[in-house]
C-alpha positions in Angstrom: 14.1 17.5 -23.5 13.2 14.0 -24.2 10.1 11.8 -22.4 10.9 11.4 -18.6 10.1 7.7 -16.9 11.1 6.2 -13.8 10.2 4.3 -10.7 9.3 5.9 -7.6 9.2 3.6 -4.5 7.7 4.4 -1.5 9.0 2.8 1.9 8.8 3.2 5.4 7.8 2.1 9.0 3.9 0.7 9.4 1.4 3.5 9.8 3.3 6.4 8.6 1.1 7.5 5.7 3.0 5.6 2.5 -0.4 4.3 1.1 -2.4 7.6 1.5 1.0 9.6 0.1 0.6 7.3 -2.9 -2.9 7.6 -3.3 -2.8 11.4 -3.4 0.2 11.5 -6.0 -2.0 8.9 -8.3 -5.4 10.4 -7.7 -7.1 7.3 -7.3 -7.5 4.7 -4.5 -5.0 2.4 -5.2 -3.9 0.9 -1.9 -6.5 0.5 0.8 -5.7 2.3 3.9 -6.6 1.6 7.7 -5.1 2.6 11.0 -3.7 -1.1 11.4 -0.1 -2.2 10.9 0.6 -4.5 8.1 -3.1 -3.3 6.1 -0.2 -3.1 2.7 0.9 -6.7 2.2 1.8 -6.5 -1.4 4.0 -4.0 -3.7 1.5 -1.9 -5.2 1.9 0.2 -8.4 0.1 3.2 -9.2 1.0 4.9 -12.9 0.9 8.4 -13.3 1.1 9.8 -17.2 1.4 13.1 -18.9 2.3 13.8 -22.2 5.8 14.0 -21.5 6.2 12.2 -18.5 5.3 8.3 -16.6 5.9 8.0 -13.2 5.5 4.5 -11.7 5.0 4.6 -7.8 5.2 1.7 -5.9 3.6 1.1 -2.3 5.3 -1.3 -0.2 4.7 -3.1 3.1 5.5 -1.4 6.0 9.1 -2.4 7.6 9.0 -5.2 10.0 10.7 -7.8 11.3 9.2 -11.0 10.1 7.7 -13.9 12.2 6.4 -16.2 9.4 6.8 -16.5 5.5 4.0 -14.2 4.5 5.6 -11.5 6.4 9.2 -12.7 5.2 7.9 -11.8 1.1 6.8 -8.6 2.4 10.4 -7.5 3.6 11.1 -9.0 0.6 8.9 -6.5 -1.5 10.6 -3.9 0.6 14.2 -4.4 -0.1 13.3 -4.9 -3.9 11.9 -1.6 -3.9 15.2 0.0 -2.5 17.1 -1.7 -5.2 15.2 -1.1 -8.2 13.8 2.6 -7.3 15.0 5.9 -9.7 13.9 7.9 -6.4 13.0 6.6 -3.0 10.7 8.4 -0.8 10.9 7.3 3.0 8.1 8.6 4.6 7.8 9.1 8.3 5.9 11.4 10.6 6.2 13.1 13.8 5.7 10.1 16.2 8.5 8.0 15.1 12.3 8.4 16.2 14.9 8.9 13.8 16.7 5.5 15.2 14.2 3.0 14.2 15.1 0.9 11.4 18.5 2.6 11.5 19.4 -0.8 9.4 17.5 0.2 6.5 18.5 4.0 6.7 22.1 3.2 6.4 21.3 1.4 3.2 19.4 4.6 2.1 22.3 6.7 2.9 24.5 4.3 0.3 21.7 4.5 -2.5 23.0 6.0 -5.8 19.8 7.6 -6.9 17.6 10.6 -5.1 16.0 10.2 -1.8 13.3 12.1 -0.9 12.8 12.1 3.4 9.2 13.0 4.0 7.8 14.1 7.1 4.1 13.2 7.0 1.3 14.2 8.9 2.3 17.7 9.5 -1.0 18.7 10.2 -1.3 17.1 13.6 2.2 18.7 15.1 3.2 22.1 15.9 5.4 23.7 13.5 8.3 24.0 15.9 8.6 20.0 16.0 8.5 19.7 12.7 11.3 21.9 11.7 13.3 20.4 14.6 12.6 17.2 13.2 13.7 18.5 9.4 16.8 19.4 11.0 17.7 16.3 12.6 17.0 14.2 9.6 19.4 16.3 7.7 22.2 15.5 10.0 21.5 11.9 10.0 20.8 11.7 6.1 22.6 14.5 4.9 22.2 13.6 1.2 18.7 13.3 1.2 16.2 16.2 0.4 13.8 16.9 3.0 9.8 17.2 2.4 7.2 17.9 4.6 3.7 17.4 3.9 0.1 16.1 5.2 -0.6 13.0 2.4 -4.3 13.2 3.9 -4.9 17.2 3.3 -3.1 17.3 0.2 -0.5 19.8 1.9 2.7 20.3 0.0 1.6 17.4 -2.6 1.7 19.4 -5.6 5.4 20.3 -4.7 6.9 16.9 -4.3 5.6 16.1 -7.3 7.0 18.8 -8.8 10.4 17.8 -7.5 9.9 14.2 -8.4 9.5 15.4 -12.0 12.5 16.9 -11.8 14.5 13.9 -10.9 12.9 11.7 -13.0 15.3 10.0 -15.5 14.8 10.0 -19.5 13.4 7.1 -20.9 10.3 6.2 -22.8 7.2 4.8 -20.9 7.1 1.5 -19.2 3.5 0.6 -18.9 0.7 1.5 -22.1 0.2 5.4 -21.2 -3.9 4.3 -20.4 -2.7 2.0 -17.7 -3.5 2.7 -14.0 -1.7 0.4 -12.2 0.3 -3.4 -12.5 -2.6 -5.1 -10.7 -5.6 -7.2 -11.5 -9.4 -6.4 -10.7 -9.5 -9.6 -8.6 -6.5 -8.3 -6.6 -8.6 -4.9 -6.2 -11.6 -7.1 -5.3 -9.4 -9.1 -2.5 -7.9 -6.0 -1.5 -11.5 -4.0 -0.9 -13.0 -7.1 1.0 -9.3 -7.6 3.3 -9.5 -3.7 3.9 -13.5 -4.0 5.6 -12.1 -6.9 7.6 -9.2 -4.9 9.0 -12.0 -2.2 9.5 -14.6 -4.7 11.6 -12.5 -7.2 13.5 -10.4 -6.7 16.3 -7.1 -8.4 17.4 -5.3 -11.1 15.8 -8.7 -11.7 13.2 -7.2 -9.1 10.3 -3.4 -10.5 10.1 -4.9 -14.2 10.2 -7.1 -13.7 6.9 -6.5 -13.7 3.3 -9.1 -13.4 0.4 -8.9 -15.3 -3.0 -11.5 -14.2 -5.7 -12.4 -17.4 -7.0 -14.7 -15.9 -9.9 -15.2 -12.5 -11.3 -17.9 -12.6 -14.0 -18.6 -9.3 -15.9 -21.6 -9.2 -17.5 -23.5 -6.4 -19.2 -24.9 -4.3 -16.3 -23.2 -6.3 -13.1 -20.0 -7.9 -12.0 -20.9 -11.2 -10.1 -18.0 -12.2 -7.6 -17.5 -14.8 -5.3 -14.6 -14.6 -2.8 -13.4 -16.6 0.1 -11.9 -15.4 3.1 -9.4 -17.7 4.6 -8.5 -18.0 8.3 -6.0 -20.0 10.5 -8.4 -21.2 13.3 -11.8 -22.8 13.4 -12.3 -20.1 15.9 -11.4 -17.2 13.8 -14.4 -18.7 11.1 -17.3 -18.2 13.5 -15.9 -14.8 14.4 -15.7 -14.0 10.9 -19.4 -15.3 10.0 -20.9 -13.6 13.4 -24.1 -14.3 14.9 -26.8 -15.6 12.0 -24.4 -14.5 9.6 -24.4 -10.7 10.6 -20.8 -9.9 10.5 -20.4 -11.3 7.4 -23.1 -9.8 5.6 -22.2 -6.4 6.8 -18.3 -7.1 5.6 -19.8 -8.0 2.3 -22.2 -5.4 2.2 -19.3 -2.6 2.8 -17.4 -4.2 0.0 -19.7 -4.3 -2.5 -20.6 -0.7 -1.8 -16.8 0.4 -2.4 -16.5 -2.0 -5.2 -19.4 -0.4 -7.0 -17.5 2.6 -6.9 -14.3 1.3 -7.9 -16.0 -0.4 -10.9 -18.9 2.0 -11.3 -20.9 -0.7 -11.9 -23.5 -2.7 -10.3 -21.8 -5.8 -8.2 -23.3 -8.8 -6.5 -20.6 -10.6 -4.2 -20.8 -13.9 -2.2 -18.4 -14.6 0.4 -17.6 -17.7 1.7 -15.3 -18.8 5.1 -12.7 -21.6 5.1 -10.2 -22.6 7.5 -6.6 -22.9 5.7 -4.3 -23.2 9.0 -1.0 -22.9 7.2 -1.3 -20.4 4.7 0.8 -18.0 5.9 3.5 -20.2 5.9 3.2 -22.0 2.8 5.2 -21.2 -0.1 3.0 -22.6 -2.5 -0.1 -21.1 -1.3 1.7 -17.6 -1.0 2.7 -17.8 -4.3 -1.2 -18.4 -5.4 -2.2 -15.6 -3.2 0.6 -13.1 -5.2 3.2 -13.6 -2.6 
């Protein structure tokens, strides 16, 4: 048998564990994870290589109804992931009703590639409920392979990985065998800073924020980073900074610690906050942010 390669694209509603699942498959923290909806805004690839295979996973934003241009782009990432997949992983959990986002489920019933319907978080529900859900999903998507797992606990991840390999088409690798992702170092800096904002701030603040890395300077013993946190209102700038800069310092410290683990190197990070009222609806600015 020849070499296998393919694009395995992960889609689903917000907060079902898509990013946790991809990180479990890849074995590295490629996608940031929080309990807030819309944590993932981009399509992020994680590449797993073996001697005779290459799996290119794509984590995608949760399926939403867009309210502004940035969210329209996020929905576009999901639609693209459906159209260019070799295998689709549709992730759900025991909290969701089967008829949620029926439009996308109808699309999945018509695709000509294997679809895995993955019920995640099985460690948080009784076996009887999971079994009942699996039967309901089988009726709703009869062509899909029903899988159950806990991405967080690692339950059934190895089995699903093996099943993905069985369905992977024969192809040469799409990326160099030592490549882990399609994203740049600057992208991961901005995502790690944004993760800390999602964790440290409430209400609308995390959804109004974008992070741009203006300087990434790698020296022998240290990486020096300068990043701008953009918000859409003046009042949000004060909240991000906090009393005497306390919140900005907390965010910077937490980001620095994660970045040092990520790059395995000492990090100096400098954060600044600016108001940019229209960034979520400005096509040019969105493009500069990678949307």
